[in-house]
N, C-alpha and C positions, 0 to 999 in steps of 0.2 A: 595052779592047784584051780580045786574046784572056787574056791572061797574067795579066792584073789581080787582082789578088788584096786585098779588109782585113786588113789588119793590125793588132792591136792597140799602141798604145803605152800600154808598161806605167807604171802609176802612178810610179813611180820618174823615168821621165823627163817627168813632166808640166810638171817646174817649168822644167826647157830648153825643153819645147812654150810654156808661157805667155811666158817673154822673149824669143822670135822678138819678138811684138807690142810690145815697146821701143819698135821700131823707129817713126823720124818721129809719138814719143808728141802726142800724146793721138790718133790717127789710127788707130790700132787698140784702145780704149782695150775695145771690148766683148768683143773675142776674150781678149783679157789678164784682167778681171774676171771671163767667164766661168770660166777655166779654174782662178783663184784659184778663186774659188767651190767646184768641186769638191772640189782641192786641200784647202781646209779642211775640205769635208764629211767627206771620208773620215778626215783625222787625227779629226772630232769622235765620227764615227758607221761604227767599217769595215765595218758589215757593209753599209753602202749599196753598197760595191764590187759586190757579186753580184746586183745590178739596173744597171750601169753600166759602158757603155763609150766608149772612145774609139779610133775610128778613123781610121787614116792608109792611105794607098793607096800598097800595095806595098813600106810602111817609108820611104817618101821626104818626112816631113813635116819634116824640115830643110830641104829643099831647096826646098821648094814653100812651106812653113806655111800648108799643109791638114790640116783635123780635121772630123770628123762623132762629135758624142758622143749618144749614145744612153741614155736616162735613163728606163726602162722604157718607156710609147713617145712619150717628150718627145723629141725632135732640136733639136741646137741644131751649128752648123755655121761654119768661117769658111776664109775663103783669100786668100792673099796673090798666089794668080795669080791677074792680070788678065783670063786669057780664060776664066776657070771650067771651063777642061775638065774640070782634076784633080779638083775637083766635081763633074761632070757623071759622069766615069766612078766615082767614088765609090758615085753616088747610086745609080746602073746598078746596082751590085750589091747594094744592099740587099733583104732580102728582104719583098719588098711581097704577100707573106701576110698583113703586117700591116697598121695604119693604124695611122700618125706624126701627132705634130702639130708641125709646122715651128714653132719658135719664136723670134719677131722675127727673121725671114728674111731678108738681103741681097740674095736670089740667085731675086727670082720670076722671069724666066726661064726659068732653069736647072732648077729645079724643077719647073714646067708641063710642060717638054719632055719631062722625065723620065716623067711622069705620062703625058702624051699617047705616050712610046716604050712602055712597058706598059697601056696602055689600061685607066688609071686614073680611076674618076670622082671629084669633088670633093666631100666633104661639107661642109668646110668653107672660108672662103674671106674673110679681109681684111685686104685693103689700108690701109697702115697710115704714118707718118709720123714720125719719133723726133724728140720736142725736147731740149730741153737747154741747162742752164746750166753755167759754169765753176766751180769750187769755190770763186775767190778773189767771185763776187757771190753766191755762194749762202751764204755767208761774212757778208752784208750784209742776209740775211731777219731783219726784224724781226715781231711779232704780237704779240697781242695775246690773251688765253684771256678768254672767257667766264667771269663770275663762277659761281663753284660747280663749276668742267670742270678737268681736268686731262690733262695729253699724259704717256702713257709708252707701253712698247712690248706688242706683243698678244702675249697668251700663247696658246702652244698649244690650248686649251683650245676657243677659239673657232674654232677652225677649221670646224668644223662651221654656225656663224651667218654667218660670211663665206659661204661656200660657199651657203648659201640668198639670201644677199642678192646671190649673183654670176650677172647676167645672160649670160653666157658661158662657159656651162658643158661648150660644148666645147675648151672651152682649159683644161681639167684637171681632177682630182678631188678631193675630202675628205684626202686625204693627200697631195697635191702641195701646198695650201697649208698643212697639219698641219708640212709636214719644212721649208717657207720660213718660220714661224711660230717652228718650233724650233732651227734654224739659224743663222738672217739675221736682219737687223737690219728692226724694223718700228715702225711708229707712228701708235696709235691716241690718240684726244682721248674724254676720259671725264665723264661729268657724276655727281658725286657724289651717294653711294646708288643706283647705279644699275649694273648687273652690264656690259652691253654696252656695245661701243665706239659713239660717236654718229659718228664717222669714221675709216677705216685706210686705211693704202698697206703694202704690206710691198716689198721689196728680193727679187727673182727671183734667176734660178740666173745668168741674164747680167750681173748685175749694176742692170737697169732698176727705176726705181720703178713697180711695177703695182698689180691688184687696186684701184685707190684706191673707194671704199664712202662715202658719205654714208645714214643712216637721215632725214634730213629735206636735202630740195632748198632752195636759196637760203637758208642761213645761213650761208654762209661760212662752215663747216669745213672742207670741201674742200681750199680754201686755206691754211686752220693748219696742216692734216697734211704738206698736200706740205712747205711753208714752215718746215718743225719738222724734218722727213724728208731732205730738203737740205741743210738749214745742220747735219745731226747727221752726214748723211755728205761735205760738205765740210769738217768738222774733223775725220774722219778721214782727210781728203786727198783724197776723188775728187771727180769732177764727179755731176751728178743726170742721167741722160737716162731717158726715158718713150717708149713708144709706144703713139700715141693711133690709132684709128680715122678714115680725111677725112672719115669721115661724120660723127663723132660732136664736131658743133657746138659747143653746150657747155662738153666737155671742153677743147678747143683753145681756147674764147675762156678758159678760168682759164688754162691754160698759156703763153696768148700775153699774157694782165695780170698773170701774175707775173711777164714776163721772157723765157720759156723763148722760146729759136728755132728752129725749123726745119732739121737738120743733114743730115737723109738720109729713105730712104723705106725702109720694111719691109713685111713679111707675113705673117701667122699662116696657115696652110694644112694642110691636114687631108686626108688620102684616105681612101676606102673601099677596101676591101681588095681586092687581084687576080682578079678572074674565073675560078673552079676547076670543072673538068671532068674526067672520066675520069680516064687515068694525071697528071697534072699533081692535081687532089684526094686522090689515095691520097703524093701527092708531098710534099704539103702537110701530108696529119694524118700520117703519121710526120716530117715537122720538129719 
């Protein structure tokens, strides 16, 4: 609409926005956990607010439960508007002179339509499925640790190590990983006398278990850290979910073997910056 504006939701209202997603629980738990994550992060590290914004459309978040979070160049979004029109109108207002990574996005068609309308090229596109186990299921996870190994939280000092092992570097930066290790739960499998973890997974800003990695395949290490992380989250009252690329058959088989079930689809999308020339370029530079 001609008079549409992106209006910031102030941090003092984030809890009210979060609580909209308790409706029909746990249908909207991803949105709830996403906002709770940033509420907690800002409490622990107030400087984060300098590069973090939660947007609504015209300040109408109470009516439509729609938000877009921009955290550096990472974008999270959710809407209770089944038509997705509120979300589309918001996306059209973003400054597409920037490249954004849409994290575990549930609105692929809407985002791609906005790309098309802005003549944006796609830099990265991953079609995923979301795997899920309930809290009660995860509480029953059991595992045996190989001799000489232990499980513990992964320290932020290993952010570079994990980043270097990460195949999907289009999905983030070393800082992105360091901050999750510093502020969120993680699970690492360590061998006595060896500094770096043999396997690891992290809890991402929307509550998903992500960045699963192992240094050696077919050892069962990935299974151990997933079960340990899921049980840890269950003890805190959470279910466990993860976004896995549709074509990643080994990881999909792993989650399914552990009892996870597909509940939805998601995507990770990243746009190329809008093409500028002449007057548009000068405006972009000034902004």
